[in-house]
C-alpha positions in Angstrom: 18.7 14.2 -7.8 16.4 11.2 -8.0 17.4 8.3 -5.7 16.8 4.8 -7.0 16.7 1.8 -4.6 15.8 -1.7 -5.7 14.8 -4.0 -2.9 14.2 -7.7 -3.4 11.2 -7.8 -1.1 8.2 -10.0 -1.3 5.9 -7.8 0.8 6.9 -4.1 0.6 4.1 -2.3 -1.1 3.5 -5.3 -3.3 0.0 -4.5 -4.6 -1.5 -6.3 -7.6 -5.0 -6.5 -8.9 -7.0 -9.6 -9.7 -10.2 -9.8 -11.6 -12.4 -10.0 -8.5 -10.1 -8.3 -6.0 -9.0 -4.8 -5.3 -5.4 -5.8 -4.3 -3.5 -8.9 -3.3 0.1 -9.5 -2.3 2.4 -10.2 -5.1 5.3 -12.7 -5.7 8.9 -12.4 -4.8 9.6 -10.1 -7.8 11.9 -7.1 -7.1 10.4 -3.8 -6.0 11.9 -0.6 -7.3 11.5 2.6 -5.3 12.4 6.0 -6.7 12.2 9.2 -4.6 13.9 12.6 -4.2 15.2 11.5 -0.8 15.4 8.6 1.6 15.7 8.9 5.4 16.2 6.0 7.9 15.2 6.6 11.5 16.7 3.7 13.5 15.0 4.7 16.7 11.5 4.8 15.2 12.3 1.8 12.9 11.2 3.7 9.8 12.4 4.4 6.3 10.9 7.4 4.7 10.9 7.9 0.9 10.0 11.5 0.1 9.3 13.6 -3.0 7.7 12.2 -6.1 7.8 8.6 -4.9 7.3 5.9 -7.5 7.2 2.2 -6.6 7.2 -0.5 -9.3 6.8 -4.2 -9.1 6.0 -6.2 -12.2 3.1 -4.4 -13.9 1.9 -2.5 -10.8 2.9 1.0 -9.9 2.3 3.2 -6.8 2.9 7.0 -6.9 2.8 9.2 -3.8 4.3 12.3 -2.2 5.8 10.2 0.6 6.0 6.5 1.6 6.9 5.5 5.1 8.0 1.9 5.7 7.6 0.7 9.3 9.7 -2.3 10.4 11.1 -4.0 13.4 14.5 -5.5 13.8 14.0 -9.2 14.2 15.8 -11.0 16.9 17.7 -14.2 16.3 15.7 -17.3 17.2 18.2 -19.8 18.6 15.8 -22.7 17.9 15.9 -22.2 14.2 18.9 -22.9 12.0 20.7 -19.7 11.1 20.1 -20.1 7.3 16.4 -20.9 7.8 15.9 -17.8 10.0 17.8 -15.6 7.5 15.8 -16.8 4.5 12.5 -16.2 6.5 13.5 -12.6 7.3 14.6 -11.9 3.7 11.2 -13.0 2.5 9.5 -10.6 4.9 11.6 -7.5 4.6 15.1 -6.3 4.1 18.1 -7.5 5.9 17.2 -8.5 9.4 14.3 -6.1 9.5 10.7 -7.3 9.1 8.3 -4.8 7.4 5.1 -4.5 9.3 3.3 -1.5 7.8 3.6 0.9 4.9 2.0 4.3 4.7 1.6 6.2 1.5 0.8 9.9 2.1 -0.3 12.5 -0.4 -1.7 12.0 -3.9 -1.7 8.2 -3.7 -2.2 6.5 -7.1 -2.2 2.7 -7.4 -2.1 1.5 -11.0 -2.3 -2.0 -12.6 -2.9 -2.8 -16.3 -6.7 -2.5 -16.0 -7.4 -0.8 -12.6 -6.5 2.4 -10.8 -7.1 3.5 -7.2 -6.7 7.1 -5.9 -6.7 8.5 -2.3 -5.1 11.1 -0.1 -3.6 8.4 2.1 -3.2 4.6 2.2 -2.0 2.3 4.9 -1.1 -1.3 4.2 -0.7 -3.4 7.4 1.2 -6.5 6.4 0.7 -8.3 9.8 -3.1 -7.9 9.6 -3.2 -8.2 5.8 -5.4 -5.0 5.6 -5.3 -2.1 3.2 -7.0 1.2 4.2 -7.4 4.2 1.9 -8.5 7.6 3.2 -9.7 10.8 1.7 -11.2 11.2 -1.8 -11.0 7.5 -2.6 -11.7 6.6 -6.2 -11.5 3.2 -7.8 -11.6 2.9 -11.6 -11.9 -0.3 -13.7 -12.7 0.0 -17.4 -15.2 2.8 -17.5 -16.8 2.0 -14.1 -15.9 4.2 -11.0 -16.5 3.9 -7.3 -16.1 6.9 -5.0 -16.0 7.3 -1.2 -14.1 8.8 1.7 -12.6 5.6 3.2 -11.9 2.1 1.9 -11.2 -0.9 4.1 -10.0 -4.1 2.4 -9.1 -7.3 4.2 -6.8 -9.3 1.9 -7.2 -12.5 3.9 -11.0 -12.6 3.6 -11.2 -10.6 0.3 -13.8 -8.4 1.9 -14.0 -4.7 1.1 -16.1 -1.8 2.5 -16.2 1.7 1.2 -17.7 4.5 3.3 -18.9 8.0 2.7 -17.9 11.0 4.8 -19.3 11.5 8.3 -21.7 14.5 8.8 -19.8 17.5 10.0 -21.1 18.3 13.5 -20.2 22.0 13.7 -21.9 23.3 10.6 -24.2 20.3 10.0 -23.2 20.0 6.4 -24.6 17.1 4.5 -22.2 14.1 4.4 -20.8 12.9 1.1 -22.2 9.5 0.2 -20.6 6.5 -1.5 -21.1 6.8 -5.3 -20.8 4.0 -7.9 -20.9 4.6 -11.7 -21.1 1.1 -13.3 -20.8 0.9 -17.0 -22.0 -2.3 -18.7 -19.5 -4.3 -20.6 -20.0 -4.2 -24.3 
């Protein structure tokens, strides 16, 4: 049975595409997460959505085999008024937990109206504002495509780097290089 959770989070897996950016954090729109199962591990401060995971926010969708949400339980700050502290936490996570990192593992597909990104794994570090994608990375916009093995994107500076695969030291295979196929606009 498919499990549906809707969280009103401003930061959890809130990827959106802009004309000149790969991804950027989105608004306070609700995030809907569907999966075959959900497991909370209080000791590890993790929530794991497994099996055909689909995340939607506005016009952006993420599909993956598994999504792991890493959080920490925020402590009460006696110097802040209770309502202000509660509002701050609810804008950063769920309940009194602050989301710090999100891992998408297995067949990761990020989709917006005009762009798609594919990878074997993606890690979004909310504290550092960095997105990393690993393994068979492919970015598609219109008819243009960009391929690599690893993508690093800093949302704060809007700088992205894509890397090929390192040379295999044991059998000295040729490394896979970054490839770009750029189609001119008509």
